[in-house]
C-alpha positions as CSV (number, residue, x, y, z in Angstrom):
1,X,0.0,0.0,0.0
2,X,1.4,3.4,-1.0
3,X,0.9,6.9,0.1
4,X,-0.8,9.2,-2.4
5,X,1.0,12.3,-3.5
6,X,-1.1,14.4,-1.1
7,X,-0.4,12.1,1.8
8,X,3.3,12.0,1.0
9,X,3.5,15.8,0.9
10,X,1.7,15.8,4.3
11,X,4.3,13.4,5.7
12,X,7.2,15.4,4.5
13,X,5.7,18.7,5.8
14,X,5.1,17.1,9.2
15,X,8.6,15.7,9.4
16,X,10.1,19.1,8.5
17,X,8.0,20.9,11.1
18,X,8.5,18.5,14.0
19,X,11.8,16.8,13.4
20,X,14.0,19.0,15.6
21,X,17.3,17.2,14.9
22,X,17.4,15.6,11.4
23,X,20.8,14.0,12.1
24,X,21.0,10.2,12.3
25,X,21.7,9.2,15.9
26,X,24.0,6.4,14.7
27,X,26.2,8.1,12.2
28,X,25.3,11.8,12.2
29,X,24.2,11.8,8.6
30,X,21.3,14.0,7.7
31,X,20.1,12.5,4.4
32,X,17.1,10.2,4.6
33,X,15.4,7.9,2.1
34,X,11.6,8.1,2.6
35,X,9.7,5.5,0.5
36,X,6.0,5.9,-0.2
37,X,5.3,2.3,1.1
38,X,3.1,2.1,4.2
39,X,4.4,-0.3,6.9
40,X,2.6,-2.1,9.7
41,X,3.9,-1.8,13.3
42,X,2.4,-4.6,15.3
43,X,3.5,-5.4,18.9
44,X,3.7,-9.0,19.9
45,X,0.8,-10.5,21.8
46,X,-2.9,-11.2,21.2
47,X,-5.1,-8.2,20.5
48,X,-2.2,-5.9,20.1
49,X,-3.0,-2.8,18.0
50,X,-1.7,-2.5,14.4
51,X,-0.2,1.0,13.6
52,X,0.4,2.3,10.1
53,X,3.9,3.9,10.0
54,X,6.2,5.6,7.5
55,X,9.9,4.6,7.5
56,X,12.8,6.9,7.2
57,X,16.1,5.2,6.2
58,X,19.5,6.8,6.7
59,X,21.4,7.0,3.4
60,X,24.7,6.5,5.1
61,X,24.3,3.7,7.6
62,X,20.8,2.3,6.9
63,X,19.5,3.2,10.4
64,X,15.6,3.3,10.4
65,X,13.3,5.8,12.0
66,X,9.5,5.3,12.2
67,X,6.7,7.8,12.2
68,X,3.1,7.0,13.0
69,X,0.9,8.1,10.1
70,X,-1.9,8.8,12.6
71,X,0.3,11.2,14.5
72,X,1.3,12.9,11.2
73,X,-2.4,13.5,10.5
74,X,-2.7,11.0,7.6
75,X,-5.9,8.9,7.6
76,X,-6.0,5.7,5.6
77,X,-9.6,4.9,6.2
78,X,-10.6,1.3,6.6
79,X,-7.6,-0.3,5.0
80,X,-8.0,-4.1,5.2
81,X,-4.3,-4.7,4.8
82,X,-3.7,-2.9,8.1
83,X,-5.8,-5.3,10.2
84,X,-6.6,-8.9,10.5
85,X,-4.4,-11.2,8.4
86,X,-1.1,-9.5,7.5
87,X,-0.8,-8.6,3.9
88,X,1.6,-10.9,1.9
89,X,5.2,-9.6,1.9
90,X,6.9,-9.4,-1.5
91,X,10.2,-10.5,0.1
92,X,8.5,-13.9,0.8
93,X,7.4,-14.3,-2.9
94,X,10.7,-15.1,-4.6
95,X,10.1,-18.2,-6.7
96,X,6.8,-18.9,-5.0
97,X,4.6,-21.7,-6.5
98,X,0.9,-21.0,-5.8
99,X,-1.8,-23.6,-5.3
100,X,-4.1,-22.4,-8.1
101,X,-7.0,-24.3,-6.6
102,X,-7.1,-21.6,-4.0
103,X,-7.6,-18.8,-6.5
104,X,-10.4,-16.3,-5.7
105,X,-12.7,-14.4,-8.2
106,X,-13.1,-10.8,-7.3
107,X,-15.9,-8.7,-8.9
108,X,-14.4,-5.3,-10.0
109,X,-17.6,-4.0,-11.5
110,X,-16.7,-3.9,-15.2
111,X,-15.2,-7.4,-15.1
112,X,-14.3,-10.3,-12.8
113,X,-10.7,-11.3,-12.1
114,X,-9.1,-14.4,-10.6
115,X,-6.3,-13.6,-8.1
116,X,-4.3,-15.5,-5.6
117,X,-5.1,-14.2,-2.0
118,X,-1.5,-15.1,-0.8
119,X,0.1,-13.1,-3.6
120,X,0.9,-9.5,-2.7
121,X,-0.6,-8.1,-5.9
122,X,-3.7,-10.3,-5.7
123,X,-4.2,-9.4,-2.0
124,X,-3.9,-5.7,-2.9
125,X,-6.7,-6.1,-5.6
126,X,-8.9,-8.0,-3.2
127,X,-8.6,-5.3,-0.5
128,X,-8.7,-2.2,-2.7
129,X,-10.8,-3.3,-5.7
130,X,-8.4,-1.7,-8.2
131,X,-4.8,-2.0,-9.4
132,X,-2.6,1.1,-10.3
133,X,-5.6,3.4,-10.2
134,X,-3.7,6.2,-12.0
135,X,-2.8,4.0,-15.0
136,X,-6.4,2.6,-15.0
137,X,-7.8,6.1,-15.3
138,X,-5.6,6.9,-18.3
139,X,-6.3,3.6,-20.0
140,X,-10.0,4.3,-19.7
141,X,-9.5,7.6,-21.5
142,X,-7.4,6.3,-24.4
143,X,-8.9,2.9,-25.2
144,X,-12.1,3.0,-27.2
145,X,-14.7,0.5,-28.5
146,X,-13.4,-1.5,-31.4
147,X,-9.7,-0.8,-30.6
148,X,-7.0,-3.4,-30.6
149,X,-5.1,-3.4,-27.3
150,X,-1.7,-5.0,-26.8
151,X,-0.9,-5.9,-23.1
152,X,2.8,-6.6,-22.7
153,X,3.5,-8.1,-19.3
154,X,-0.1,-8.9,-18.6
155,X,0.6,-10.3,-15.1
156,X,-2.5,-11.9,-13.7
157,X,-4.7,-10.0,-16.2
158,X,-6.1,-6.9,-14.6
159,X,-5.4,-4.6,-17.6
160,X,-6.2,-7.4,-20.0
161,X,-9.7,-7.8,-18.6
162,X,-10.2,-4.1,-18.3
163,X,-9.1,-3.7,-21.9
164,X,-11.4,-6.4,-23.1
165,X,-14.3,-4.6,-21.4
166,X,-13.4,-1.2,-22.9
167,X,-12.8,-2.4,-26.5
168,X,-15.9,-4.6,-26.5
169,X,-16.7,-7.5,-28.7
170,X,-15.8,-5.5,-31.8
171,X,-12.3,-5.0,-30.7
172,X,-9.5,-7.3,-29.7
173,X,-7.0,-7.8,-26.8
174,X,-3.6,-9.6,-27.3
175,X,-1.9,-10.3,-24.0
176,X,1.7,-11.5,-23.6
177,X,2.7,-13.1,-20.3
178,X,5.5,-15.7,-19.8
179,X,4.7,-16.7,-16.2
180,X,2.9,-20.0,-16.5
181,X,0.9,-19.5,-13.3
182,X,-0.3,-16.1,-14.5
183,X,-1.3,-17.7,-17.8
184,X,-3.6,-20.1,-15.9
185,X,-5.2,-17.2,-14.0
186,X,-5.6,-15.1,-17.2
187,X,-7.2,-18.0,-19.0
188,X,-9.6,-18.7,-16.1
189,X,-10.6,-15.0,-16.0
190,X,-11.3,-14.9,-19.8
191,X,-13.7,-17.9,-19.4
192,X,-15.3,-16.4,-16.3
193,X,-16.1,-13.2,-18.2
194,X,-17.1,-14.9,-21.3
195,X,-14.7,-12.9,-23.4
196,X,-14.2,-14.3,-26.9
197,X,-12.0,-11.4,-28.2
198,X,-8.9,-12.0,-26.0
199,X,-5.8,-13.9,-27.1
200,X,-3.2,-15.0,-24.5
201,X,0.4,-15.5,-25.8
202,X,2.5,-17.3,-23.2
203,X,5.8,-15.6,-24.2
204,X,8.1,-12.9,-23.1
205,X,8.6,-10.1,-25.6
206,X,12.2,-9.1,-26.6
207,X,14.5,-8.2,-29.5
208,X,15.2,-11.9,-30.3
209,X,13.4,-15.2,-30.3
210,X,15.2,-17.3,-27.8
211,X,15.1,-19.0,-24.4
212,X,15.4,-16.5,-21.5
213,X,16.0,-16.8,-17.8
214,X,13.1,-15.5,-15.8
215,X,12.7,-14.7,-12.1
216,X,9.3,-14.7,-10.3
217,X,8.3,-12.6,-7.3
218,X,4.7,-13.8,-6.7
219,X,2.7,-13.0,-9.7
220,X,5.3,-10.4,-10.7
221,X,8.6,-11.3,-12.4
222,X,11.0,-10.4,-15.1
223,X,13.7,-11.4,-17.5
224,X,17.2,-12.0,-16.0
225,X,20.0,-10.5,-18.1
226,X,23.8,-11.1,-17.8
227,X,23.9,-7.8,-15.9
228,X,21.3,-8.8,-13.3
229,X,23.4,-11.2,-11.2
230,X,22.0,-13.7,-8.8
231,X,19.1,-12.9,-6.4
232,X,18.5,-14.1,-2.9
233,X,15.7,-16.6,-3.5
234,X,14.5,-18.1,-0.2
235,X,17.9,-17.6,1.4
236,X,19.8,-19.2,-1.5
237,X,21.5,-17.3,-4.3
238,X,19.7,-18.2,-7.4
239,X,20.2,-17.1,-11.0
240,X,16.6,-17.6,-12.1
241,X,13.3,-19.3,-11.3
242,X,12.4,-20.8,-14.7
243,X,13.1,-20.6,-18.5
244,X,10.7,-18.9,-20.9
245,X,10.4,-18.5,-24.6
246,X,10.7,-15.0,-26.0
247,X,9.3,-13.6,-29.3
248,X,9.9,-10.5,-31.4
249,X,6.6,-8.6,-31.9
250,X,7.7,-7.3,-35.4
251,X,7.7,-11.0,-36.4
252,X,4.7,-12.5,-34.6
253,X,2.4,-9.5,-35.2
254,X,3.6,-8.6,-38.7
255,X,0.1,-9.3,-40.2
256,X,-2.0,-7.7,-37.5
257,X,-4.1,-5.1,-39.4
258,X,-4.3,-2.6,-36.5
259,X,-2.9,-1.9,-33.1
260,X,-4.3,1.1,-31.3
261,X,-3.0,1.1,-27.7
262,X,0.0,-0.7,-26.1
263,X,0.6,-1.1,-22.3
264,X,4.1,-2.2,-21.5
265,X,5.3,-3.1,-18.0
266,X,7.9,-5.9,-18.2
267,X,10.3,-5.1,-15.3
268,X,13.2,-3.4,-17.0
269,X,13.0,-5.4,-20.2
270,X,11.2,-2.6,-22.0
271,X,14.2,-1.4,-24.1
272,X,14.7,-4.9,-25.6
273,X,11.0,-5.2,-26.3
274,X,10.9,-1.8,-27.9
275,X,13.8,-2.7,-30.2
276,X,11.8,-5.7,-31.3
277,X,8.6,-3.7,-32.2
278,X,9.9,-0.7,-34.1
279,X,8.3,-1.7,-37.4
280,X,5.0,-2.3,-35.6
281,X,5.2,1.1,-34.0
282,X,6.1,2.8,-37.3
283,X,3.2,1.0,-39.1
284,X,0.4,1.5,-36.5
285,X,1.5,4.5,-34.4
286,X,-0.3,3.3,-31.2
287,X,-0.6,5.2,-28.0
288,X,1.8,3.6,-25.5
289,X,1.5,3.4,-21.7
290,X,4.8,2.3,-20.2
291,X,6.6,1.9,-16.9
292,X,9.9,3.8,-16.5
293,X,11.9,2.4,-13.6
294,X,15.4,3.9,-13.8
295,X,17.0,1.9,-11.0
296,X,15.8,-1.4,-12.5
297,X,16.7,-0.4,-16.0
298,X,20.3,0.5,-14.9
299,X,20.7,-2.9,-13.3
300,X,19.5,-4.9,-16.3
301,X,20.6,-3.0,-19.4
302,X,24.0,-1.8,-20.7
303,X,22.6,1.6,-21.8
304,X,21.5,4.3,-19.3
305,X,17.8,4.6,-18.4
306,X,17.6,7.9,-20.3
307,X,18.3,6.0,-23.5
308,X,14.8,4.3,-23.3
309,X,13.1,7.7,-23.2
310,X,15.3,8.9,-26.1
311,X,14.3,5.9,-28.2
312,X,10.6,6.6,-27.7
313,X,11.2,10.3,-28.6
314,X,13.2,9.3,-31.7
315,X,10.3,7.1,-32.8
316,X,8.2,10.3,-32.8
317,X,6.4,10.2,-29.4
318,X,5.6,12.9,-26.9
319,X,6.1,11.8,-23.2
320,X,3.9,12.7,-20.3
321,X,4.1,11.5,-16.7
322,X,1.0,9.8,-15.2
323,X,1.2,10.9,-11.6
324,X,0.2,8.5,-8.8
325,X,-2.2,11.1,-7.6
326,X,-3.5,14.1,-9.6
327,X,-4.1,15.0,-13.2
328,X,-2.1,13.8,-16.2
329,X,1.0,16.0,-16.6
330,X,1.6,18.0,-19.8
331,X,4.0,16.4,-22.3
332,X,7.5,17.1,-20.8
333,X,10.0,15.4,-23.2
334,X,13.0,13.4,-22.1
335,X,14.5,16.1,-19.9
336,X,11.2,16.8,-18.2
337,X,10.6,13.1,-17.4
338,X,14.1,12.7,-16.0
339,X,13.7,15.8,-13.9
340,X,10.4,14.6,-12.5
341,X,11.9,11.2,-11.6
342,X,15.0,12.7,-10.1
343,X,12.9,14.9,-7.8
344,X,11.0,11.8,-6.6
345,X,14.1,9.6,-6.4
346,X,15.9,12.0,-4.0
347,X,13.6,10.5,-1.3
348,X,13.1,7.0,-2.8
349,X,15.7,5.8,-5.2
350,X,13.7,2.7,-6.1
351,X,10.6,4.6,-7.3
352,X,9.3,4.3,-10.8
353,X,7.0,6.5,-12.9
354,X,4.4,5.6,-15.5
355,X,4.3,7.4,-18.8
356,X,1.8,8.1,-21.6
357,X,3.6,8.3,-24.9
358,X,1.5,9.7,-27.8
359,X,2.5,9.7,-31.5
360,X,3.4,13.2,-32.6
């Protein structure tokens, strides 16, 4: 669960006003990383109260300070993830194999979706009834009836099902998702909704057709590159979880008559996928919604993160930030997007931003 922009601003203002000594008591440093993630503080013992807190991490020594969100004047309402059964922790999800018989169908109004309640993304959708609300709002604006929607990195299928509802029976959705467990959930959701205009392609998208190493973190996951290095998977250094087949979109979708909107969120493999779909983009000029995650891009690609934005701009696209909270930003170009992310990353280096790229 993340703080909205308004809540985050309130947190920073409260800390500035009430934090008399900003120096770290351990090392004396005065630079702090302040993520948007909301944490639970729960004393041991039955019936103990659960407190939502923000975490301040010292950039120098890693010492942590905690601030009660209630004390800071930030109300979270009746957040199910802050009471009862603890929300699943992503750090426990590395390489997790789910019992798909335990999947649950959640009615989201426009469509129904199967999720795993012990998956951190599935649990979030169960508790909130939405996923990435800011991207959802923009997709609702740009995707029209009769459109063809390409969902790259479909995960468990939230945007695939939403897209299928928005384009209607006269349109089409093509979803690419290499995680075999997610493919089962996707397929079950398609049947549950009675959608006949959705295709699921169980492949990763890249710039070459080959076998790739893939790591899973619950329903999330991504391609492992030679730059990625091993990850700590259940206390053992592991290179990857499974092997997946990749495809090149310029090849497999060469005869597709139209593509109107593309959503791409593939955990730092976006540059490779983009290289493999340049002819498709030149032919169809779709609107593109894409994640931009500089820290992940830097750790998995030889080129700097800025290069991904420059490639989009060179393909003839304007770039606008989709804020987590608030209206869509005006097109800002490569420099504007980088400046926006750098401002956010000064507090949380792992933060990503979502972008709307429109053909010029």
